Backbone as CSV, one residue per row, in Angstrom:
resi,resn,N_x,N_y,N_z,CA_x,CA_y,CA_z,C_x,C_y,C_z
1,MET,83.081,102.110,82.769,83.872,103.329,82.695,84.171,103.799,84.115
2,SER,85.418,104.208,84.357,85.801,104.657,85.692,85.360,106.099,85.927
3,ASP,85.261,106.449,87.196,84.925,107.808,87.577,86.089,108.711,87.197
4,HIS,85.838,109.748,86.422,86.869,110.629,85.901,86.415,112.062,86.166
5,ARG,87.079,112.756,87.081,86.681,114.101,87.449,87.843,115.062,87.242
6,HIS,87.607,116.166,86.551,88.651,117.150,86.267,88.745,118.180,87.382
7,LYS,89.978,118.594,87.686,90.227,119.687,88.625,91.164,120.652,87.921
8,THR,90.723,121.864,87.708,91.545,122.807,86.947,92.210,123.917,87.761
9,PRO,91.952,124.114,89.064,92.598,125.233,89.767,94.125,125.177,89.763
10,LEU,94.718,124.013,89.574,96.170,123.900,89.570,96.781,124.137,88.191
11,ARG,95.958,124.377,87.181,96.476,124.580,85.823,97.536,125.679,85.820
12,GLY,98.690,125.349,85.241,99.781,126.309,85.139,100.724,126.323,86.323
13,THR,100.399,125.600,87.391,101.259,125.575,88.568,102.578,124.884,88.236
14,LYS,103.671,125.492,88.656,104.993,124.913,88.458,105.091,123.635,89.291
15,ALA,105.551,122.549,88.660,105.605,121.257,89.331,106.889,120.520,88.985
16,THR,107.503,119.947,90.005,108.703,119.133,89.819,108.387,117.724,90.308
17,PRO,108.434,116.739,89.407,108.108,115.374,89.810,109.243,114.693,90.579
18,HIS,108.847,113.965,91.600,109.751,113.137,92.388,109.071,111.770,92.540
19,PRO,109.064,110.988,91.447,108.360,109.701,91.505,109.027,108.721,92.458
20,LYS,108.189,107.973,93.156,108.696,106.945,94.056,109.394,105.853,93.241
21,PRO,110.487,105.328,93.747,111.167,104.234,93.042,110.243,103.022,92.910
22,ASP,110.323,102.367,91.789,109.586,101.124,91.549,108.066,101.268,91.650
23,GLU,107.536,102.457,91.366,106.080,102.652,91.326,105.545,101.907,90.107
24,ALA,104.658,100.972,90.338,104.143,100.105,89.265,103.438,100.878,88.154
25,ASN,102.904,102.050,88.458,102.164,102.821,87.457,103.062,103.706,86.592
26,TYR,104.356,103.737,86.879,105.267,104.581,86.130,106.101,103.768,85.140
27,THR,106.522,104.461,84.079,107.391,103.856,83.064,108.721,104.617,83.066
28,ALA,109.594,104.240,82.175,110.894,104.908,82.062,110.735,106.402,81.786
29,VAL,109.685,106.786,81.064,109.452,108.205,80.767,109.233,108.997,82.049
30,ASN,108.478,108.447,82.981,108.252,109.143,84.247,109.564,109.410,84.969
31,TYR,110.435,108.432,84.975,111.714,108.592,85.669,112.673,109.489,84.883
32,ARG,112.557,109.528,83.564,113.407,110.399,82.738,113.140,111.869,83.059
33,TYR,111.896,112.222,83.349,111.539,113.612,83.637,111.573,113.941,85.132
34,ALA,111.955,112.984,85.952,112.055,113.218,87.398,113.036,114.351,87.678
35,GLY,112.642,115.263,88.535,113.492,116.379,88.909,113.479,117.551,87.949
36,GLN,112.833,117.394,86.798,112.737,118.498,85.834,111.490,119.332,86.134
37,VAL,111.590,120.613,85.910,110.467,121.511,86.176,109.510,121.510,84.988
38,GLY,108.241,121.331,85.300,107.182,121.424,84.309,106.046,122.241,84.881
39,HIS,104.915,122.225,84.185,103.726,122.933,84.655,102.515,122.023,84.488
40,ILE,101.631,122.081,85.452,100.431,121.255,85.406,99.477,121.788,84.348
41,HIS,99.002,120.897,83.505,98.004,121.232,82.495,96.612,120.916,83.020
42,GLU,96.531,119.853,83.785,95.224,119.386,84.244,95.453,118.366,85.349
43,VAL,94.499,118.254,86.239,94.500,117.200,87.247,93.187,116.451,87.112
44,VAL,93.289,115.142,87.044,92.100,114.306,86.965,92.122,113.320,88.112
45,GLU,90.950,112.913,88.530,90.847,111.900,89.565,90.255,110.655,88.936
46,ILE,91.003,109.579,88.990,90.569,108.308,88.421,90.715,107.245,89.491
47,GLY,89.624,106.580,89.778,89.667,105.525,90.782,90.122,106.003,92.140
48,GLY,89.796,107.246,92.477,90.162,107.794,93.777,91.593,108.310,93.868
49,ARG,92.343,108.265,92.766,93.726,108.754,92.763,93.825,109.988,91.872
50,ALA,94.493,111.023,92.379,94.674,112.257,91.621,95.919,112.140,90.743
51,LEU,95.725,112.313,89.444,96.819,112.279,88.470,96.955,113.652,87.828
52,ALA,98.189,114.128,87.748,98.448,115.415,87.121,99.092,115.202,85.764
53,LYS,98.575,115.918,84.796,99.135,115.942,83.443,100.143,117.088,83.444
54,VAL,101.444,116.755,83.372,102.500,117.750,83.497,103.185,117.939,82.144
55,GLY,103.284,119.194,81.715,103.950,119.529,80.464,105.329,120.102,80.742
56,PHE,106.291,119.710,79.905,107.674,120.159,80.055,108.060,121.047,78.874
57,ASP,109.204,121.734,78.987,109.633,122.693,77.965,109.779,122.082,76.582
58,ASP,110.068,120.783,76.507,110.198,120.138,75.196,108.841,119.715,74.634
59,ARG,107.774,120.167,75.293,106.381,119.930,74.910,105.920,118.497,75.185
60,LYS,106.702,117.747,75.928,106.318,116.401,76.331,105.331,116.501,77.492
61,ILE,104.293,115.673,77.441,103.300,115.592,78.510,103.483,114.256,79.209
62,VAL,103.566,114.277,80.538,103.755,113.063,81.321,102.793,113.120,82.504
63,TYR,102.132,112.010,82.786,101.223,111.927,83.932,101.976,111.465,85.170
64,TYR,101.692,112.122,86.295,102.252,111.749,87.595,101.147,111.737,88.637
65,LEU,101.328,110.907,89.657,100.449,110.999,90.812,100.679,112.373,91.438
66,LEU,99.613,113.048,91.768,99.728,114.400,92.332,100.604,114.391,93.581
67,GLU,100.529,113.332,94.346,101.314,113.239,95.585,102.823,113.163,95.318
68,ASP,103.235,112.865,94.091,104.649,112.773,93.747,105.197,114.051,93.130
69,LEU,104.424,115.131,93.214,104.854,116.409,92.639,105.156,117.420,93.734
70,GLU,106.256,118.136,93.549,106.573,119.278,94.387,105.991,120.488,93.666
71,LEU,105.028,121.149,94.287,104.328,122.266,93.651,104.883,123.592,94.131
72,ASP,104.984,124.550,93.228,105.433,125.895,93.558,104.349,126.870,93.134
73,ASP,103.473,127.195,94.070,102.374,128.122,93.791,102.841,129.569,93.688
74,THR,104.080,129.851,94.100,104.564,131.230,94.066,105.088,131.612,92.688
75,ALA,105.391,130.621,91.850,105.921,130.896,90.511,104.802,131.387,89.594
76,LYS,105.197,132.100,88.552,104.234,132.542,87.553,103.570,131.315,86.932
77,LYS,102.249,131.323,86.863,101.525,130.189,86.292,101.530,130.273,84.775
78,GLY,101.609,129.106,84.158,101.552,129.051,82.706,101.970,127.685,82.206
79,THR,101.550,127.366,81.000,101.953,126.132,80.340,102.510,126.505,78.983
80,PHE,103.059,125.541,78.264,103.587,125.875,76.941,102.488,126.306,75.988
81,HIS,101.236,126.048,76.323,100.121,126.522,75.502,99.956,128.046,75.603
82,ASP,100.512,128.615,76.670,100.383,130.049,76.896,101.486,130.860,76.223
83,VAL,102.465,130.187,75.615,103.580,130.858,74.949,103.338,130.796,73.439
84,PRO,103.500,131.938,72.739,103.320,131.914,71.291,104.247,130.884,70.631
85,GLU,103.783,130.240,69.588,104.516,129.172,68.891,105.916,129.604,68.462
86,ASN,106.079,130.859,68.047,107.370,131.340,67.529,108.231,132.019,68.587
87,ALA,107.822,131.954,69.836,108.575,132.648,70.897,109.828,131.908,71.284
């Protein structure tokens, strides 16, 4: 089992992914959400690499390398879990 450590201080931080072209760890989904604004749900460290679980308005969750995210700490923090289901 790999070392898996959670980091939660970034939860809710506004994040815009800018994945590197031809990154072997990314799929078409990663590139489909490139440039779209989401919010970090969680950051985990696996094998010495920080991965962010990013949620988007359509409720899709996509993992990105933390280094490939543009973070906006000045924006209101929140995830789609913080919005009432019927809102």
